[in-house]
BAFI-3210 file (N, C-alpha, C; in Angstrom, 3 decimals, decimal comma, padded with zeros to 6 digits):
// residues 102
n [1|2|3|4|5|6|7|8|9|10|11|12|13|14|15|16|17|18|19|20|21|22|23|24|25|26|27|28|29|30|31|32|33|34|35|36|37|38|39|40|41|42|43|44|45|46|47|48|49|50|51|52|53|54|55|56|57|58|59|60|61|62|63|64|65|66|67|68|69|70|71|72|73|74|75|76|77|78|79|80|81|82|83|84|85|86|87|88|89|90|91|92|93|94|95|96|97|98|99|100|101|102]
n.u [000,941|000,684|001,892|000,241|-002,220|-002,516|-002,742|-005,123|-007,091|-006,881|-008,077|-010,365|-011,540|-011,423|-013,200|-015,521|-015,561|-016,201|-018,530|-020,258|-020,021|-021,320|-023,855|-024,493|-024,692|-026,881|-028,822|-031,705|-030,970|-030,178|-027,645|-025,430|-025,529|-025,091|-022,606|-021,282|-021,525|-020,271|-017,554|-017,234|-017,356|-015,193|-013,062|-013,348|-012,741|-009,976|-008,871|-009,201|-007,759|-005,174|-004,830|-004,820|-002,507|-000,385|-000,725|000,270|002,922|003,851|003,647|005,322|007,729|008,084|008,309|010,811|012,512|012,342|013,520|015,981|016,836|016,916|018,951|021,162|021,222|021,302|019,879|021,519|024,093|024,477|025,015|024,750|025,405|026,529|025,400|022,622|022,407|023,198|021,029|018,940|019,603|019,459|016,732|015,490|016,459|015,128|012,400|012,157|012,674|010,342|008,266|008,622|007,722|005,276]
n.v [-001,144|002,196|005,399|007,432|006,149|005,131|007,613|008,555|006,533|006,948|009,477|008,997|007,187|008,931|010,966|009,349|008,675|011,315|011,889|009,971|010,616|013,055|012,315|010,875|012,685|014,049|012,239|011,154|010,475|010,176|012,224|010,889|008,219|009,011|010,023|007,714|006,245|007,772|007,614|004,696|004,476|006,085|004,715|002,384|003,357|004,299|001,952|000,609|002,328|002,049|-000,700|-000,616|001,046|-000,776|-002,732|-001,316|-000,659|-003,413|-004,295|-002,485|-003,152|-005,874|-005,252|-004,019|-006,121|-007,918|-006,398|-006,182|-008,629|-009,377|-007,676|-009,004|-011,661|-011,792|-013,667|-014,394|-014,366|-015,901|-019,085|-022,733|-025,298|-023,759|-021,224|-021,835|-022,712|-020,280|-018,680|-019,865|-019,589|-016,772|-016,475|-017,856|-016,322|-013,824|-014,628|-015,184|-012,634|-011,194|-012,918|-012,104|-009,481|-009,718]
n.w [000,078|-000,741|000,372|-000,354|-000,602|001,991|003,431|002,191|003,000|005,675|005,796|005,001|006,984|009,209|008,418|008,549|010,982|012,192|010,925|011,918|014,726|014,876|013,895|016,201|018,029|017,627|018,032|019,952|022,552|026,222|027,717|029,034|027,974|025,221|025,393|026,137|023,594|021,924|022,915|022,595|019,874|019,203|020,215|018,597|016,235|016,520|017,045|014,632|012,875|013,912|013,461|010,545|010,285|011,210|009,453|007,016|007,851|008,048|005,311|004,220|005,538|004,591|001,640|001,798|002,890|000,611|-001,291|-000,394|-000,229|-003,013|-003,709|-002,240|-003,526|-006,587|-009,447|-011,495|-010,569|-008,286|-008,284|-008,662|-005,949|-003,607|-003,931|-003,765|-001,182|000,208|-000,549|000,712|003,275|003,633|002,822|005,075|007,308|006,652|006,728|009,470|010,635|009,362|010,600|013,356|013,307|012,631]
ca.u [000,123|001,457|001,815|-000,940|-003,271|-002,664|-003,357|-006,585|-007,645|-006,952|-008,893|-011,820|-011,953|-011,575|-014,597|-016,365|-015,789|-016,725|-019,723|-020,799|-020,161|-022,312|-025,052|-024,859|-024,884|-028,277|-029,812|-032,477|-030,587|-029,527|-026,196|-024,506|-025,550|-024,474|-021,215|-020,714|-021,627|-019,214|-016,400|-016,969|-017,023|-013,825|-012,095|-013,431|-012,048|-008,708|-008,343|-009,193|-006,669|-003,881|-004,847|-004,359|-001,018|000,337|-000,606|001,082|004,286|004,257|003,879|006,752|008,842|008,013|008,881|012,118|013,117|012,458|014,441|017,257|017,169|017,196|020,409|022,067|021,662|020,883|019,860|022,453|025,471|024,693|024,318|025,299|025,194|026,724|024,504|021,379|022,626|023,146|019,495|018,179|019,883|018,864|015,410|015,210|016,497|014,031|011,076|012,249|012,547|008,931|007,408|008,881|006,903|003,743]
ca.v [000,106|003,279|006,329|008,075|005,204|005,130|009,024|008,636|005,743|007,679|010,674|008,353|006,791|010,097|011,462|008,453|008,940|012,484|011,728|008,992|011,424|014,114|011,569|010,366|013,973|014,508|011,076|011,536|009,555|010,800|012,658|009,870|007,261|009,628|010,025|006,304|005,893|008,543|007,059|003,658|004,771|006,640|003,691|001,625|004,027|004,324|000,625|000,538|003,210|001,497|-001,895|-000,413|001,412|-001,843|-003,494|-000,585|-001,052|-004,576|-004,374|-001,718|-004,123|-006,856|-004,898|-003,851|-007,446|-008,587|-005,615|-006,434|-010,184|-009,229|-007,195|-010,086|-012,659|-011,692|-014,905|-014,583|-014,216|-017,050|-020,564|-024,022|-025,471|-022,687|-020,309|-022,329|-022,688|-018,874|-018,196|-020,725|-019,074|-015,467|-016,571|-018,347|-015,146|-013,005|-015,242|-015,100|-011,288|-011,142|-013,418|-011,416|-008,296|-010,006]
ca.w [000,071|-000,924|001,257|-000,638|-000,165|003,339|003,773|001,809|003,782|006,890|005,705|004,752|008,327|009,984|008,011|008,834|012,466|012,498|010,627|013,143|016,027|014,726|014,038|017,727|018,901|017,146|018,489|021,038|024,013|027,401|027,587|029,477|026,953|024,025|025,682|026,045|022,288|021,319|023,458|021,934|018,330|018,890|020,343|017,492|014,885|016,997|016,790|013,158|012,232|014,363|012,721|009,227|010,277|011,652|008,000|006,226|008,278|007,880|003,937|003,933|005,811|003,569|000,576|002,020|002,812|-000,577|-002,049|000,262|-000,618|-004,406|-003,837|-001,904|-004,423|-007,918|-009,750|-012,508|-009,942|-007,488|-008,928|-007,901|-004,597|-002,603|-004,139|-003,327|000,295|000,468|-000,783|001,610|004,510|003,569|002,965|006,456|008,250|006,308|007,108|010,975|010,852|009,115|011,695|014,504|013,066|012,413]
c.u [000,908|001,044|000,356|-002,239|-003,619|-003,420|-004,849|-007,418|-007,928|-008,025|-010,371|-012,406|-012,162|-012,931|-015,742|-016,908|-016,441|-018,251|-020,792|-020,982|-021,077|-023,613|-025,487|-025,272|-026,451|-029,310|-030,497|-032,131|-030,278|-028,079|-025,287|-024,615|-024,796|-023,093|-020,633|-020,426|-020,432|-017,818|-016,227|-016,864|-015,725|-012,827|-012,203|-012,581|-010,647|-008,210|-008,291|-007,962|-005,370|-003,740|-004,337|-002,712|-000,099|000,384|000,326|002,505|004,779|004,712|005,149|007,854|009,151|008,753|010,378|012,961|013,386|013,359|015,754|017,823|017,646|018,674|021,392|022,350|020,700|020,967|021,019|023,927|025,635|024,102|025,080|024,763|025,342|025,759|023,024|021,318|022,471|021,738|018,781|018,322|019,286|017,423|014,701|015,346|015,465|012,853|011,263|011,981|010,894|008,077|007,538|008,091|005,579|003,030]
c.v [001,176|004,254|007,094|007,308|005,319|006,567|009,079|007,764|006,332|008,635|010,136|007,868|007,889|010,827|010,753|008,586|010,165|012,595|010,885|009,760|012,506|013,518|011,173|011,561|014,318|013,297|011,497|010,460|010,609|011,133|011,671|008,764|007,708|009,643|008,704|005,850|006,447|007,877|005,577|003,512|005,257|005,538|002,585|002,080|004,084|003,042|000,226|001,099|002,479|000,100|-001,698|000,160|000,338|-002,535|-002,717|-000,840|-002,354|-004,841|-003,603|-002,551|-005,180|-006,491|-004,542|-004,914|-007,893|-007,653|-005,931|-007,761|-010,086|-008,653|-008,129|-011,178|-012,532|-013,011|-015,331|-014,743|-015,479|-018,352|-021,455|-024,280|-024,494|-021,548|-020,514|-022,383|-021,202|-018,351|-018,828|-020,021|-017,694|-015,741|-016,954|-017,065|-014,078|-013,252|-014,963|-013,561|-010,853|-011,511|-012,760|-010,088|-008,664|-010,112]
c.w [000,029|000,163|000,908|-000,375|001,172|003,815|003,080|002,672|005,203|006,872|005,669|006,110|009,159|009,746|008,523|010,404|012,737|012,146|011,456|014,348|015,961|014,655|015,466|018,467|018,777|017,532|019,720|022,356|024,940|027,047|028,016|028,477|025,615|024,217|025,480|024,583|021,668|021,681|022,785|020,495|018,170|019,219|019,288|016,265|015,339|016,413|015,267|012,400|012,606|013,648|011,186|009,136|010,375|010,032|007,136|006,501|007,968|006,372|003,526|004,280|004,933|002,245|000,687|002,233|001,398|-001,468|-001,554|-000,091|-002,154|-004,527|-003,340|-002,819|-005,797|-008,639|-010,762|-011,820|-009,068|-007,943|-008,150|-006,514|-003,436|-002,860|-003,614|-001,787|000,794|000,401|000,316|003,057|004,537|003,741|004,467|007,358|007,893|006,830|008,726|011,356|010,461|010,237|012,947|014,624|012,941|013,632]
res [x|x|x|x|x|x|x|x|x|x|x|x|x|x|x|x|x|x|x|x|x|x|x|x|x|x|x|x|x|x|x|x|x|x|x|x|x|x|x|x|x|x|x|x|x|x|x|x|x|x|x|x|x|x|x|x|x|x|x|x|x|x|x|x|x|x|x|x|x|x|x|x|x|x|x|x|x|x|x|x|x|x|x|x|x|x|x|x|x|x|x|x|x|x|x|x|x|x|x|x|x|x]
***
């Protein structure tokens, strides 16, 4: 996901949260009930934004790892058994790093 997509999604979620908040304010409930609803919606929206942010960071890390792996072993340079072993080791380390951040 690119940075522009993330910003657009964040703006969309923010607009939805504001719209929901305004809708709740005009609802015919008691003040305490309305405040609880607003708090609940704000927490849900915050959780959603944080989840999307983690997904974006995870995808950026995955892209960075893949680019780094490509720099370490271009297919035309590493051949034979030694090249295969090196590729396996690098892939294993990259998977462990990604698993740690997942």
